[in-house]
Each structure stands twice: as structure tokens, then as C-alpha cells.
C-alpha positions as CSV (number, residue, x, y, z in Angstrom):
1,X,-128.1,-90.0,-4.2
2,X,-127.6,-90.2,-7.9
3,X,-127.5,-86.9,-9.9
4,X,-130.8,-86.2,-11.8
5,X,-131.2,-84.1,-14.8
6,X,-129.4,-81.2,-16.5
7,X,-131.9,-78.8,-14.9
8,X,-131.0,-80.0,-11.4
9,X,-127.4,-79.7,-12.2
10,X,-127.9,-76.1,-13.4
11,X,-129.6,-75.3,-10.1
12,X,-126.6,-76.7,-8.2
13,X,-124.2,-74.9,-10.5
14,X,-125.7,-71.6,-9.7
15,X,-124.3,-71.8,-6.2
16,X,-120.9,-73.2,-7.0
17,X,-117.8,-71.1,-6.6
18,X,-116.9,-68.9,-9.4
19,X,-113.8,-70.9,-10.3
20,X,-116.1,-73.7,-11.5
21,X,-118.9,-71.5,-13.0
22,X,-116.6,-69.8,-15.4
23,X,-116.2,-73.1,-17.3
24,X,-119.4,-73.3,-19.4
25,X,-119.0,-77.1,-20.2
26,X,-119.9,-77.8,-16.5
27,X,-123.5,-76.9,-17.3
28,X,-123.7,-79.6,-19.9
29,X,-122.6,-82.4,-17.6
30,X,-125.3,-84.9,-16.9
31,X,-124.5,-88.4,-15.4
32,X,-126.0,-91.2,-13.5
33,X,-123.8,-93.1,-11.0
34,X,-123.8,-96.7,-9.9
35,X,-125.3,-96.8,-6.4
36,X,-122.5,-97.5,-4.0
37,X,-124.9,-99.3,-1.6
38,X,-126.7,-101.5,-4.1
39,X,-125.2,-104.7,-5.5
40,X,-125.3,-105.5,-9.2
41,X,-128.2,-107.9,-8.4
42,X,-130.1,-105.1,-6.8
43,X,-129.6,-105.9,-3.1
44,X,-129.6,-102.8,-0.9
45,X,-126.7,-102.6,1.5
46,X,-127.6,-101.1,4.8
47,X,-125.2,-102.7,7.4
48,X,-121.4,-102.7,7.8
49,X,-121.5,-106.5,7.7
50,X,-123.2,-106.6,4.3
51,X,-120.8,-103.9,3.0
52,X,-117.8,-105.8,4.1
53,X,-118.9,-109.3,3.1
54,X,-120.9,-108.5,-0.1
55,X,-120.6,-105.1,-1.6
56,X,-117.0,-104.2,-0.9
57,X,-115.7,-107.4,-2.4
58,X,-118.0,-107.0,-5.4
59,X,-116.7,-103.4,-6.1
60,X,-113.1,-104.4,-5.6
61,X,-113.5,-107.3,-8.1
62,X,-115.1,-104.9,-10.7
63,X,-112.2,-102.5,-10.4
64,X,-109.8,-105.5,-10.7
65,X,-111.5,-106.8,-13.8
66,X,-112.2,-103.6,-15.6
67,X,-109.8,-100.8,-14.5
68,X,-106.6,-101.4,-12.6
69,X,-106.4,-105.1,-13.2
70,X,-105.8,-107.9,-10.7
71,X,-102.7,-107.8,-8.6
72,X,-101.0,-111.2,-8.6
73,X,-101.1,-113.1,-5.4
74,X,-97.8,-115.0,-5.8
75,X,-95.7,-114.7,-2.6
76,X,-92.5,-112.8,-3.3
77,X,-89.8,-113.4,-0.7
78,X,-88.5,-109.9,0.2
79,X,-85.0,-109.2,1.3
80,X,-84.4,-105.9,3.1
81,X,-80.8,-104.6,2.9
82,X,-79.8,-101.5,4.8
83,X,-77.7,-99.2,2.6
84,X,-77.0,-96.3,5.0
85,X,-78.1,-94.7,8.2
86,X,-77.4,-91.2,9.4
87,X,-78.7,-89.9,12.8
88,X,-77.7,-86.3,11.9
89,X,-79.6,-85.6,8.7
90,X,-81.3,-82.3,7.9
91,X,-79.1,-80.4,10.4
92,X,-79.6,-82.9,13.1
93,X,-83.4,-82.9,13.0
94,X,-83.8,-86.3,11.4
95,X,-82.5,-89.8,11.0
96,X,-82.1,-90.8,7.4
97,X,-82.4,-94.4,6.4
98,X,-81.9,-96.0,3.0
99,X,-83.0,-99.5,2.5
100,X,-82.9,-101.7,-0.6
101,X,-85.7,-104.2,-1.1
102,X,-84.8,-107.1,-3.3
103,X,-87.7,-109.0,-4.9
104,X,-85.7,-111.8,-6.4
105,X,-82.3,-113.5,-6.3
106,X,-81.9,-111.7,-9.6
107,X,-80.7,-108.4,-8.2
108,X,-82.0,-106.3,-11.0
109,X,-85.4,-106.6,-9.3
110,X,-85.3,-104.1,-6.4
111,X,-86.5,-100.8,-5.1
112,X,-84.8,-98.3,-2.8
113,X,-86.6,-96.8,0.1
114,X,-85.6,-93.4,1.4
115,X,-86.8,-92.7,4.9
116,X,-86.6,-89.7,7.2
117,X,-87.7,-89.9,10.8
118,X,-87.8,-87.0,13.3
119,X,-85.2,-87.1,16.1
120,X,-87.2,-84.9,18.5
121,X,-90.1,-87.3,18.7
122,X,-90.6,-90.5,20.8
123,X,-90.6,-93.5,18.6
124,X,-92.4,-95.2,16.9
125,X,-93.8,-92.4,14.7
126,X,-96.5,-92.1,12.0
127,X,-95.2,-91.9,8.5
128,X,-96.3,-90.4,5.2
129,X,-95.3,-92.7,2.3
130,X,-95.5,-92.1,-1.5
131,X,-93.7,-92.7,-4.7
132,X,-91.7,-90.0,-6.5
133,X,-91.2,-89.1,-10.1
134,X,-87.5,-88.5,-10.5
135,X,-85.4,-90.7,-8.2
136,X,-85.1,-90.4,-4.4
137,X,-82.5,-87.7,-4.7
138,X,-85.1,-85.2,-6.1
139,X,-87.0,-85.0,-2.8
140,X,-84.3,-83.1,-0.9
141,X,-80.9,-81.5,-1.5
142,X,-79.4,-83.8,1.1
143,X,-76.1,-85.0,-0.4
144,X,-76.4,-88.3,1.5
145,X,-79.3,-89.5,-0.7
146,X,-78.2,-92.1,-3.2
147,X,-78.8,-91.0,-6.8
148,X,-81.1,-93.4,-8.6
149,X,-79.5,-95.3,-11.5
150,X,-82.9,-96.0,-13.2
151,X,-84.3,-94.5,-16.4
152,X,-86.4,-91.3,-15.8
153,X,-89.2,-90.3,-18.2
154,X,-89.2,-86.5,-17.9
155,X,-85.5,-85.8,-17.9
156,X,-83.9,-82.5,-18.9
157,X,-80.3,-81.4,-18.5
158,X,-78.5,-80.6,-16.3
159,X,-80.5,-82.6,-13.8
160,X,-80.6,-85.6,-16.0
161,X,-78.3,-86.8,-18.8
162,X,-79.5,-89.5,-21.2
163,X,-82.5,-89.9,-18.9
164,X,-80.3,-90.7,-15.9
165,X,-80.1,-88.7,-12.7
166,X,-77.0,-86.5,-12.0
167,X,-75.9,-84.6,-8.9
168,X,-77.8,-81.6,-10.3
169,X,-81.1,-83.4,-9.8
170,X,-80.7,-83.3,-6.0
171,X,-83.7,-81.5,-4.5
172,X,-85.3,-80.5,-7.8
173,X,-88.7,-81.6,-6.5
174,X,-88.1,-80.7,-2.8
175,X,-91.1,-78.3,-3.0
176,X,-93.3,-81.3,-3.7
177,X,-92.2,-83.1,-0.6
178,X,-91.5,-80.5,2.2
179,X,-89.5,-83.0,4.1
180,X,-88.4,-80.5,6.8
181,X,-92.0,-79.4,7.3
182,X,-93.1,-83.0,7.7
183,X,-90.3,-83.8,10.2
184,X,-91.0,-80.7,12.2
185,X,-94.7,-81.8,12.5
186,X,-93.5,-85.1,14.1
187,X,-94.0,-87.4,11.1
188,X,-91.7,-89.5,9.2
189,X,-91.6,-89.5,5.4
190,X,-90.7,-92.4,3.1
191,X,-90.5,-92.5,-0.7
192,X,-89.5,-94.8,-3.5
193,X,-88.8,-93.9,-7.2
194,X,-91.7,-95.3,-9.1
195,X,-89.4,-96.4,-11.9
196,X,-87.9,-98.9,-9.6
197,X,-91.1,-100.9,-10.0
198,X,-92.0,-100.2,-13.6
199,X,-90.8,-97.4,-16.0
200,X,-93.5,-94.9,-16.9
201,X,-93.5,-95.6,-20.6
202,X,-95.4,-97.5,-23.3
203,X,-94.5,-101.1,-23.6
204,X,-92.5,-101.0,-20.4
205,X,-94.2,-103.8,-18.5
206,X,-91.4,-106.3,-19.0
207,X,-88.8,-103.7,-17.8
208,X,-90.5,-103.8,-14.3
209,X,-91.3,-106.4,-11.7
210,X,-94.3,-107.9,-13.6
211,X,-92.3,-110.8,-15.1
212,X,-91.6,-112.1,-11.6
213,X,-95.3,-113.1,-11.6
214,X,-95.7,-114.6,-15.0
215,X,-96.8,-118.2,-15.4
216,X,-94.9,-120.5,-17.7
217,X,-94.9,-119.1,-21.3
218,X,-96.6,-115.9,-20.3
219,X,-95.1,-112.8,-22.0
220,X,-97.3,-110.0,-20.7
221,X,-100.1,-109.4,-18.3
222,X,-103.6,-110.7,-19.3
223,X,-106.3,-108.2,-20.2
224,X,-107.6,-108.4,-16.6
225,X,-104.2,-108.2,-14.9
226,X,-102.5,-105.2,-13.6
227,X,-101.1,-102.2,-15.5
228,X,-98.4,-99.9,-14.2
229,X,-100.8,-98.3,-11.6
230,X,-101.3,-101.7,-10.1
231,X,-97.5,-102.4,-10.1
232,X,-96.7,-99.1,-8.5
233,X,-99.5,-99.7,-5.9
234,X,-98.0,-103.2,-5.2
235,X,-94.7,-101.5,-4.5
236,X,-96.3,-99.2,-1.9
237,X,-97.5,-102.2,0.0
238,X,-94.0,-103.7,0.0
239,X,-92.8,-100.5,1.6
240,X,-95.3,-101.1,4.3
241,X,-94.0,-104.6,4.6
242,X,-90.6,-103.1,5.5
243,X,-92.1,-100.6,7.9
244,X,-93.7,-103.4,9.9
245,X,-90.1,-104.6,10.6
246,X,-88.8,-101.2,11.6
247,X,-89.3,-100.4,15.3
248,X,-88.9,-96.7,14.8
249,X,-92.1,-96.6,12.7
250,X,-95.7,-97.0,13.9
251,X,-96.8,-99.3,11.1
252,X,-100.5,-98.9,12.1
253,X,-100.2,-95.2,11.3
254,X,-98.9,-95.1,7.8
255,X,-100.4,-92.6,5.5
256,X,-100.2,-93.3,1.7
257,X,-100.1,-90.2,-0.5
258,X,-99.7,-89.5,-4.2
259,X,-99.9,-86.7,-6.7
260,X,-101.4,-87.0,-10.2
261,X,-100.8,-90.5,-11.6
262,X,-99.3,-91.4,-8.3
263,X,-102.4,-90.1,-6.6
264,X,-104.3,-92.7,-8.7
265,X,-101.8,-95.2,-7.4
266,X,-102.2,-94.2,-3.8
267,X,-105.9,-94.6,-4.0
268,X,-105.6,-98.1,-5.5
269,X,-103.0,-99.0,-2.9
270,X,-105.2,-97.8,-0.1
271,X,-108.3,-99.5,-1.5
272,X,-106.5,-102.9,-1.7
273,X,-104.3,-102.8,1.3
274,X,-106.3,-102.0,4.4
275,X,-103.1,-101.7,6.5
276,X,-102.7,-98.2,5.2
277,X,-104.3,-96.0,7.9
278,X,-105.1,-93.0,5.7
279,X,-105.1,-92.2,2.0
280,X,-104.4,-88.9,0.4
281,X,-105.1,-88.1,-3.3
282,X,-103.6,-84.9,-4.7
283,X,-104.9,-83.9,-8.1
284,X,-105.4,-87.5,-9.1
285,X,-108.1,-86.8,-11.7
286,X,-109.4,-89.3,-14.2
287,X,-108.7,-92.9,-13.1
288,X,-108.2,-91.5,-9.5
289,X,-110.7,-89.5,-7.6
290,X,-112.7,-87.8,-10.4
291,X,-116.1,-89.1,-11.5
292,X,-115.5,-90.5,-14.9
293,X,-119.1,-90.4,-16.0
294,X,-118.9,-86.6,-15.9
295,X,-116.7,-86.8,-19.0
296,X,-115.2,-83.5,-18.0
297,X,-111.5,-82.8,-18.5
298,X,-109.5,-85.9,-19.2
299,X,-111.5,-88.9,-20.2
300,X,-110.9,-92.7,-20.3
301,X,-110.2,-92.6,-24.0
302,X,-107.8,-89.7,-23.8
303,X,-105.9,-91.3,-20.9
304,X,-105.8,-94.8,-22.4
305,X,-104.4,-93.3,-25.7
306,X,-101.7,-91.2,-24.0
307,X,-100.8,-93.8,-21.3
308,X,-101.9,-97.2,-22.5
309,X,-99.7,-98.9,-19.9
310,X,-101.3,-97.4,-16.8
311,X,-104.4,-99.6,-16.5
312,X,-105.4,-103.1,-17.5
313,X,-106.2,-104.1,-21.1
314,X,-110.0,-104.4,-20.3
315,X,-110.2,-100.7,-19.4
316,X,-109.8,-99.8,-23.0
317,X,-113.2,-101.4,-23.7
318,X,-114.6,-98.3,-22.0
319,X,-113.0,-95.7,-24.2
320,X,-115.9,-93.2,-24.9
321,X,-118.2,-95.6,-23.1
322,X,-118.0,-94.4,-19.5
323,X,-121.6,-95.1,-18.8
324,X,-121.0,-98.8,-19.6
325,X,-118.2,-99.1,-17.0
326,X,-119.8,-101.1,-14.1
327,X,-118.1,-98.9,-11.5
328,X,-117.2,-95.2,-11.0
329,X,-114.6,-93.6,-8.9
330,X,-116.7,-92.6,-5.9
331,X,-116.7,-96.3,-5.3
332,X,-112.9,-96.3,-5.2
333,X,-113.1,-93.7,-2.4
334,X,-115.7,-95.9,-0.7
335,X,-113.3,-98.8,-0.6
336,X,-111.1,-96.9,1.8
337,X,-113.9,-96.7,4.4
338,X,-113.8,-96.5,7.4
339,X,-110.3,-95.1,7.2
340,X,-109.8,-91.4,6.7
341,X,-109.3,-90.1,3.1
342,X,-108.3,-86.7,1.9
343,X,-108.9,-85.4,-1.7
344,X,-107.3,-82.3,-3.0
345,X,-107.8,-80.3,-6.2
346,X,-106.3,-77.2,-7.9
347,X,-108.4,-74.3,-9.3
348,X,-106.5,-74.2,-12.6
349,X,-106.3,-78.0,-13.0
350,X,-109.6,-78.4,-14.8
351,X,-108.1,-81.3,-16.8
352,X,-108.4,-83.3,-13.5
353,X,-112.0,-82.1,-12.9
354,X,-111.9,-80.6,-9.4
355,X,-115.7,-80.7,-9.1
356,X,-115.6,-84.4,-10.0
357,X,-112.9,-85.1,-7.5
358,X,-114.9,-83.4,-4.7
359,X,-118.1,-85.2,-5.7
360,X,-116.4,-88.6,-5.4
361,X,-116.0,-87.9,-1.7
362,X,-119.6,-86.7,-1.4
363,X,-121.0,-89.9,-3.1
364,X,-118.7,-92.1,-1.0
365,X,-120.1,-90.5,2.2
366,X,-123.0,-93.0,2.6
367,X,-120.5,-95.9,3.1
368,X,-118.8,-94.0,5.9
369,X,-122.2,-93.3,7.4
370,X,-122.7,-97.1,7.7
371,X,-119.8,-97.0,10.2
372,X,-121.3,-94.0,12.0
373,X,-118.7,-91.7,10.6
374,X,-119.1,-88.2,9.1
375,X,-118.1,-87.7,5.5
376,X,-118.8,-84.6,3.4
377,X,-121.9,-82.6,4.4
378,X,-122.9,-81.1,1.0
379,X,-122.6,-81.7,-2.7
380,X,-121.5,-78.1,-3.2
381,X,-117.7,-77.9,-3.0
382,X,-115.9,-75.2,-1.0
383,X,-114.2,-72.1,-2.4
384,X,-110.5,-71.7,-3.0
385,X,-108.4,-72.1,0.2
386,X,-111.4,-73.1,2.3
387,X,-110.6,-76.7,3.4
388,X,-113.6,-78.8,4.6
389,X,-114.0,-82.1,6.3
390,X,-114.3,-82.2,10.1
391,X,-115.2,-85.9,9.7
392,X,-113.1,-88.6,8.0
393,X,-113.3,-87.3,4.5
394,X,-111.3,-84.1,3.8
395,X,-111.1,-81.9,0.8
396,X,-109.6,-78.6,-0.4
397,X,-109.4,-76.6,-3.6
398,X,-106.0,-74.8,-3.8
399,X,-105.5,-71.9,-6.1
400,X,-103.1,-72.7,-8.9
401,X,-102.1,-75.4,-11.3
402,X,-101.5,-79.2,-11.3
403,X,-99.0,-79.6,-8.6
404,X,-98.4,-80.6,-4.9
405,X,-97.3,-77.6,-2.8
406,X,-96.5,-76.6,0.7
407,X,-100.1,-75.4,1.1
408,X,-101.3,-78.9,0.3
409,X,-98.9,-80.4,2.8
410,X,-100.2,-78.0,5.5
411,X,-103.7,-79.4,5.0
412,X,-102.5,-83.0,5.0
413,X,-100.6,-82.6,8.2
414,X,-103.5,-80.8,9.9
415,X,-105.9,-83.5,8.8
416,X,-103.5,-86.3,9.9
417,X,-103.0,-84.6,13.3
418,X,-106.6,-85.2,14.2
419,X,-106.1,-88.9,13.9
420,X,-102.5,-89.8,14.5
421,X,-100.4,-87.1,16.1
422,X,-102.5,-85.5,18.8
């Protein structure tokens, strides 16, 4: 299954869609992947039992040690406090709930969940859940949404003042969420501002929830302990903890989704927490779905330099040394098996390596095959606006730039319908 030589890659390139072929650097890409079904000691994995007992734990541990870092196992007593409920939200089509989750008696440690559930659907319902970039109020213009009081990284006036949300920020990212579309399709949607868990800035770790897990005298995570991606993923699992207490939600049909760095987060959350029934990666790129050994677009070194807080300290050992990393990101996709996974790219988002994102699904397919499930059927990606995946791995390439759009949501809903909302 591993790629061979530059010559074989050129043969494959000749039949790729034009959107890839016009980037000449693609022709120079040569790489050799770790075999997802062979252990580090050389044992071949050919049964589900060996995958689940031997190889899957091995791959998970390698990601924990070298990429995202280990998630602390300390039990945090959660406290769920309802903030508001409206049964007449979105012109009567939805029920809006807002719940604060406290992580400590020190009330500075909390996250706020915004949840919409369809009114014209028998409960419990399946739910999409993901983190947002600007505070819960950005996902919809609904004036009942509480405005986040947390610091926001990318903050321009009038939506933000001094990096804090204002009323003008309501709905500024509504196109990213398509709440009405999701509700009309019979799904709920839940979100949390990722800054509730850790600010997205260098040296921010002690401004988030990480200090709750420190041992005596510890001042920052160890080199093999979580970075911000791990912290944000931990928060998504805590949303799922709440959902298991809410009778209006089918907690066995929760779909975790994320865009860009939050797509990386969704993949890691889904890989670690097998309660998530489906995982969706939108333009997650390097450190997400893309094959890092391709060294195409963003690389480990570039990402670690720009965002040194995202991953664990050990990941920096692999700056410009992708081939020495003992895992690659097709194996991250494989950790989601046998649950459905959807990967999406954008034609003008070459920085995220659309081909590499597709290939991660292709090279994860043998693991799904162990379960008797269909993955992707060819190493050649589809053209623009030609979604593929009639099995449990889906993919599409959307025309346009790095974003999540209504077109993307149409594909995610269609894919989810096959499993959860028939």
C-alpha cells in the first residue's frame, strides 16, 4: 500500500484532476508511509482483535508521545448549570439551550455550551458538535445567545473591542454553521468557544484548563503532555459528557466536526473518544488529515514555528524530519475505525494539501476493511464538487478557499443521513 517512486507518482499524477496537476511541486513528492497494519516490531495485523488489542493502542500511544501529547487522566468533577432555555428559537423551529460546565470550584474554569435542537423532530435527536472561533454568539444572529466574555484571537472592530466580543459579533460566522439548515434536516447542533478551554495564543497554556491537571510543583505540561489541540479535544469530550445527561439528545449519535485547527481537534477527539459516532474533518491540513511525509503545503516545522502551543513539546523534534516521525496521519484516520469519517478539502487551499487529505482516507481504508467495511476505492481523488464515499469514509473537494461553507454542510448532512437520520 505504500507509495513507491517518483516515477509511479508521476503516472498517478497524470490522471489527477487539473486542480492538482497545475501545481508542479506535486510531481516532486515522494514518500514512504508507516504501514498501518504492521506493528513497530514487524507483526502483521490481519484481524479486528489484533487491531484493537495491539496495533490501535500502539498507534494511539505514538500520537500521544510524539504529536498531540497525552491527555491527563485525572477525574474532573463536572457541574452542569443551565443558563437559559427557549422553546421558540429560530422562529419557533428550534429549542435553544445554554449550559455552563464548571470544571472546578474555582469558577473561572468553565465552558459554555450553546445547543439548538429541532422542534419538529421526535426526541432524542442526533447532534453535530464542534468548537467555534469567536464566541458562541458568532454562530447565529439570535439575540438570545450569550456573548462570550473571553479573549478572542482574531478580533476586529466593530465585532470585537479590545479582543472581546460585542453585540456586533452576533452571527458574523453564521455561514460557517448553517444552524437553520442543520435544524431543518432534523439534527441538533452544539458548540463551545474554544477559548473557554485554552486561548489560541503562544504561552497561553496556563490561561486555560491545563493547570487543573498539574502535579505539585508543575508549571507547564511535560514534553509528552497535551498542547492546545489536546486541551480543545478534551473539551469536546466534556460536551459529550453533558449530552449523555440530556434526554433530548441521542448521545450515541453525536457527530464531532471541526474546521482548520479545529478539524485537527475533531480528529483527535474522535480518535481518543470512541463515544463519538462520526468524525468530520474540514480543511484540517497538516497535523490533521494531510499526509505529513508529503511535505507539501504547510509542514511540521512551519506549523510549530507559527503555532508552538498547538501540539506537545516532543512534536518539535520532527521539524524538517517528517520521515523520522513514527506515525503519519492516515493512522489518525484509522484510529476512528470502524466509525464513519468524512474528510473535506478546498481546491484553492493548497496549504492544507487537498491530495494529502484525500490520501489519508485511502491509506486508512485497509483498517476499515478488517471490519468488513468499505472505505475509499481508489488512490485518485475526485474532481471538484464530485463527492465520493458510499462506504464509511467520505470525501469531497469543494471549489474555493480555506473555509467551511453551506456546500460542505450539505455533504455532511447527506453523509450523516445514511447512518443516523434515515
